[in-house]
C-alpha positions, 0 to 999 in steps of 0.5 A: 863788292862796290859797285862804280861807273865803267868810265874812268873820264869825266869832263871835270878830269882823270879818275884814280882809285887809291887803296890802302895797302895792310888789310885792305890790300893784304891780309896783315900788317906789310911791315911786321911781316919782315921782322922774322926775316931782318932778325934773321939778318941781325938787323933786329933783336929778339925783342924785337920781334916779339915786340912786331908779334904782339903789334900784329896782333893787336893790329889784326884784332883791333885797328890802330888809333892815332896815339899807335900810329904816333907810337908807331912812328916813333918805334920804327924812326929808332929802329931802322937808323944805321940799317944799310938801305942796299940790305934793306932792299936784297933782304925785302927782294929775296923774302917778298913771295915767300912772306907775302904770299899767300895775303893778299886778298883775292877781291882786292886783286879783282877791283884793282883790275876792274879798275886798270881796266876801267883806265884808272890808275890805281895807287898804293899808299902806305904807312910802311916804308917805300922800301916794302911798299914799292916792291908789292906795288910792282908784284901788283901791276899797280901805277904807283905805290907810295910809302913813308920815307925815311932819309938816307945818307951814306947808304943807310936810313939816318931815322928822320922821317921825310914824309908819314903816309898816314893820316892827313900827309895821305890825303896831302898826297893825292890833293898834290897828285891830282893838281899833278896828274889831272885827277878829278879827286870828286869822281876817284875811289878810296879804299881803307880799313882805319878810322886813321884813314878818314882823311885819305876817304873824305878826300875823294868822291867816292871812299869805301871802308874795307874790312873796317875797325869799329870806328870807321864802320860807324862813321860808314854807316852815318855816311852811308858809304859802301862797306866790304869785307875781304876774306880770300888769301891769295897768293901775290905771285900767281898774280904777278905770275899771270900779268906777265904771261898776259902781257908777254901774250899781247907783246907789251913789257912789264915794267916797274913801278911808275915813279916819274911824278914830280912830287913823289920823286922831290920827296924821295929824291930828298932821301938820297 
């Protein structure tokens, strides 16, 4: 487990811990995991399920490079065009625990809790869509969950990607959040498995490679970044129940993911 200073305050500003989602907190790709319920509800065809399964295999076996991520962006953009937003949100809400359990790394949960106990904000930033990332973030009790945003018109996705939470886009979001919330990025932490997230890792003072692909592992070794390997998937539902019990005992209400940030709210409002 990576070690860090237990204090979340510095003379420069506040601190935060930024987490990638897939293969960092979750053992699989969050987007591809919903292929079957989307197929069952008629949003995608059998060929899309097969393609998603293959993409999941490739992603787990070797990680995704820049070209693959761009291909994935184009594919997902075309795929979701015309989908009902309410229907997608309903499917995700009804199947989230079933699909994601038990796919959450216990080591990631422990690390999230350690950062929160130290007073740091915990933020998930993932290339998966907001309607998947945000409910997962809420279950995990993080302070903010940011995902790829697709434009919406008359209750349906247009396919136009307004913000792609990938590569330099993640670093851009982190810098904007730092400016708005007063984070001292030199004192912040970032966790990811992929070399495509180098911009995200490079923008903070404490980058950590989690289950890194070969390219990221090479960079981490060269730069002497901490490398950790997570291998204990657990049920996300149990984690949520534990937090609810603790909160109830302390008289604290568990809320949804915080979405009050000007930067994120501005981007989200442009979807509608």
